[in-house]
N, C-alpha and C positions, 0 to 999 in steps of 0.2 A: 528056519523054514518058517516060521508062522511071521515073523519081522520083515521077510522077506516078502511074503504075500502081502505084508498090509504096506508095506511102503510100495509093491506095485497096482495099489487100488487106484491112488488118483492117475495111475498112466492109462489105466485100463480104464476106468470111468472118459476122462477126456477121449480116447479114442473113441470109445464105442460112440459117445455124444456126436464127435464130428463124423465119423465114418455113416450115423445117421442122418445127420444133417445132408452128406455129399450125394447119398443113396439117390433122396427125395429130390434133389438136381438133376437126376437122370433121367427122371420122369417132366422133360420139360415139351416133349411133340405136342400132349394134350392141353397145351397152357389154357385158361378161360379168358376171354380178351372183352372187353367192354363193347356193347352195342353203341355205334357212332348212327346216330337219328338226325339229321336236316329237316326241318319243319318252317314251311312258308305257306303265306296264304295269300292269295292275288286270282284275280279274273274271277270267284266264283266258286275259288278250290280250294284246301286247304289241300298240301301234299305233307306226307311224311317220307322220306327215302332213309331206311335203314339200310344199315352194315355190318350184319350178325352172323354166330354161326347157328345157320338155321338146323342143323340137324341136332344139336344139344336142347336147343324149344322142341322141338317133335318130338324126340326121346324123352321129354318128360322132366328133366334134369333140374334139382334144384342148383342154379348157381348162385343164388345168393351166398358170400363167401367162398365160395369152392374158389379151388387154385387149379384145381387138374380135375380135368373129366375122368381119370379113370379112378378116382376116386368116390366116384359117383356110385348110388348104389344100381343103379341100374347103366352101368358103365358098357355092358355088351349090348345094350339095345341101342345106343349111341355107335359102336363102333359096327354095328351090321346096318344104321344106316349111313354113316362117313362111307360104306363099302360100294352104296348103292351111286348108279348112275343120274345125271343131277336132272334125267326126265322124269324119275320116279319121286326125287327129293319135292320139285317143283309140284309135282300131281298133288302130294301131301299138304304145300304150305294150307290151303284153304280154309282147314279145319283148324288151325291155328291162328286165322283172320278171325275166324267164327266166334272162337271163344273172347279176342282182343274185343270185340264189337261190343261184346256183351259187358264188357267192362264197367263204361268204355275208353276204349284208348285215346282219341282226341274228342274234346266237350268246345265248343264255339260259345260264347256266351252263358256257359253253364249249360247249356243242353246239347247229349251227346251225338254224334256223326257218325254215320257209319260209314267205314274206310270198304274199301274195294281196291283188285291188285291192280295195277296197272301195268306194271311191266316186273318182272323176276330173270335175275340173272345170277348164277348158279357155273363155279368158275368150274372148266373141266381139266384133269391131268393135273391132279394135286396131288401129291406123297398122299397117301392113305392115313398115314402116321402125320401127318400135319392137320390143322384146323382149317377148314373152307370159309372163307367168307363172303358170304350172298352177299347180292344187292337187290334190295326187294321196296320196288316204290309201290305208296301206296294213295290213293287219290279219296277227298271225301266233297261230299256238296257241303257249300257255305252260306247259311240264310243269311237274307238282306241285314246291313246295320253290326255285322258281325265287328266287336272291339277288342274282344280279348280270345286266346286260346290256350287251353290246357292240355296237357299229354300226362296221363296216367299208366305206369308201369308195373305188370303185373308180379305179385308174389314171386319169390323164385327163380326171375330172371336176368338174376345179377344187376352190372351197372351200366347205367345208359348215358352219355355225354349228349347233351340235347345241343342242337345248335340251332339259331334262327339263323333265315336267311332272306335276303333280297332287302333290306330295309336298314335305315341308319341307325348307329348304337344299338344293334342286337340283342338279345339274350342269349348265352352261352350257359349252361347249368350243368348239373349230375346229380341224375335221379338213383336210390339203390332199388332194390325189386319192392314192392308193395309203395312204393312213393309218388306222390302226384303232384305236376309240378305248380307253383303259385302261377295264377293267372299272365299271359305274358300279351301286350299290348299288340296287336294286330298290326298297329301303323312303326313299331318300334320305339326304342325310347329306351328299353329294359335292360341295359346291359350293366352289368355290377359296377361299382365304382371302384378306384384303387384297393383299397386295403381289403375289401371283400374280394377281388380278383386274387390277389395275393395270396389271401386265406385260402380260396378256393383248391388253389395249384398247388398248395402244397402238399396236402394228400395225395394228389396224383401222382409227384414227385418221391413222393415215400412208399407208396404203395409197387413203385417201378422198380423199387429197390426189394422192399418186402413185402410180400414175398415173391413179385412177379419177374425180378431184375437177375434170376438165376446168374447167368454167368457174370454179372458185375460181383454177386457176390463171392463165387469164388476167387475171382481177382481181388477183391477189398481181404479176404482170407489168405490169401496169398501175401498181400501185401501184412498183413498182421502178424503171420509165421514167422519172420524173417527174424526179431529178435524181440527179446524181453525188455529192452530198453527203450523208453518212452521215444527221447529223440529222433533216432529212425523211423518209427511207424507217423513222425509228425512229418518231419521232410517227405517221407512217400505221398502222404496223405495229401500234403498242400500241391505237392507238382501234379498228384494227379486232378486233383480240385480247379487245381490254375488253369488244366490245360481242359478238360471237360467241358467247363465252363466257357472259356473261347470257342470251342469249335461246336457246344450247345447254341452260343449267340447266332455264331454264325448261319448255323443250319438251320436254326430259326428264321432268320432273316430270309432267308433263300439264298444267299451269298455263298455258301459252297452245298454242293450235293454231290456224294459219293454213291454210288449204288449199292445197297445192300449184300449184294452177291460180293462185293470185294470188301467191304465193314468187317460183316459178321463171323468172318473166317478169319480176318487179322484180331478180330476180337479174341477168339479162341483161341489163337496164335500167343494173343499176348499172355494167358491166363497160364497157358504150357511154360514159357519163358519165367514168368517170375517162380511157377512153381518148383521148376528145377533148377533155378538158381538160389535157392532155399535150400536145395538138398550139399550144395558144394558150400554156401559161404552163410555163416551166423551173423553175419555184420553188417555193415551196410559201405557196400560199396562207393567209391568218384563218381562212378558212372549211375549208377542204378536210377538215382533220381532224376536225370535227363531221359533214362529210357524211358523210366516210369510217366516223365511227361509226354512222349512220345503215345504212347499206348492209352495216354489221356485224352487225345486227339481223336482217336478213333473211339472210345468210349462217349466221349460228348456228340459224336455223332450219332451214335445208335441211340442215345438220347435223343434228339434232334428227330431224330426218326419217330419215334414214338411219340414225342411232343406233336409233332404236326399230323399225329394221328386225328388229334382230340382237337388240336386247332386254338390258336391266339387267338383273343379278342383284340383285334385291331386296336380299338378307344385305348386297351388297357394293356399293349404289348409289353412294356417293363414292369409292371405288375405281377403278372401269370406267369412271365420270363422268369423273375426271380424268386416268385413263389414256388416254382416248379424245381429249379433248383437248391434252394433251401429246402426243401423235402428229399431231395435225392441224397443231401449231407446227414443231412440227420437218419436218412435209411443207410448209409453207410457209417457213423455211428454206432447206431444199435446195432450193426452186424459186428463190430468192433469190440464193444462193450458187450455183447451177451457170448462171445466166444471167450472174452478174458473171464467173465464172472466165475462161467461154467467149470474152465479150469482151476482157479483161484480157490471155486467151493470144494471141487474135487480132493486135491493138494489138503486143504483145510481140516476136512473131514476126517481122513487116513493120517494127518500130524495127531490131530484130538483123540481118537480112537488111540494111539500109540503113545498119548501122553509127553509128546516133545513139546518144548519150547519154541518162542515164534521164529525163532533165527530159524531154526526146520525148515518151517513152511518158504522162507525164503528160499532156503539151496533147493528144495524138494521142487517149487515153482520151474526156478531155471531148470532143471533136469528134467521133468516133466514137460514143458513144455520145448524142449529141445526134443523132446522122442516124439510129440504130440506133431511137431515143423516137419520133422522127416516122415512119418508114413501120411501124416495129412499132405506134403508136398507133393510125395508121390501117386497118391488117392485125385488130385486137382488133377495134374499133370497128366493123366491118364485120362480125366474124363475132357479136359479139353482135348488132348488131341484128338478123341473121338469125334469130339465136335467140330475138330477143322475137316477132317474127312468128311462128316455129317452135311457141311455145308460145301463143302467145295465139291464132293462125287454122289451125293445124295441127294 
């Protein structure tokens, strides 16, 4: 009985780890999104147009490093604000702006600029369980002789994508909470070079997989859970990578544009298909790489929609696109590596406790992997099926 219990340890540990990961993915409705900020200076005024989750800011949630508002200490306050009508949310915004101006939020030639609210648009009739993106136009008076502008992003505000508008070679960059941009030339010309652009977009792509690409994580786990052999995984990942690279490029170029209402349910359906096939197959079928390629085209459109939110600098379009795609690939490989290592460590620990030779570890890994594949794939299929229903009917 003791031996049976010991040999079951790796299965229990691996299943517990996988179940915990999958449980986290269900809470995707309150996913934290970066703030998008468009900056321009013209005709004696500086304009900053923000697209942000205003309720999260009003609730005082610390967004730095946060993945889901449900994990915040004051998540209940956020949910209460999220349930309020748009008029009440707009009435509370001036207090937030007052604090930003004390920072200050915007500086011209090193001198603070007092920003005022020019327009505030809070979407109506958005599912209360989903984030609501508010568009907030801020304006400030620009003193004569303005040559540079800086934006400071307060502590706890999460990530900001800052995009300069209306000039040649505009600046595009990213600020974390508590950071201040370098001085940006009002006349333009501060666009990043090729290597700098490539490097800055790699973490954007990685972040879209880990931690924010929960549906893509499940799909990649589905590919991993088919077989312990390396060749089937390489075939699947290669087909998936090639396909999503094609549609990512076409989508970023604006040559292909499929509504998210169509793409998102199909992505969820792809997760269900891969998971269910794992239950019935333990090897790579001849048609699966072609099916994976088709699903990869869908996922590429999903990546393109995210990249569209950030915007690609026209002068460095190719380095930015490649950097984003490299980040996506690194994220996918990290998911696979983490899953493989977790299962291997669990099996190895149980084998050492049993004082069995290394050959037993290899055998136990295959047995444990199949058990994890069956249970994990069923969990993935259930979550994917729920997402299909949610994205079509809710």
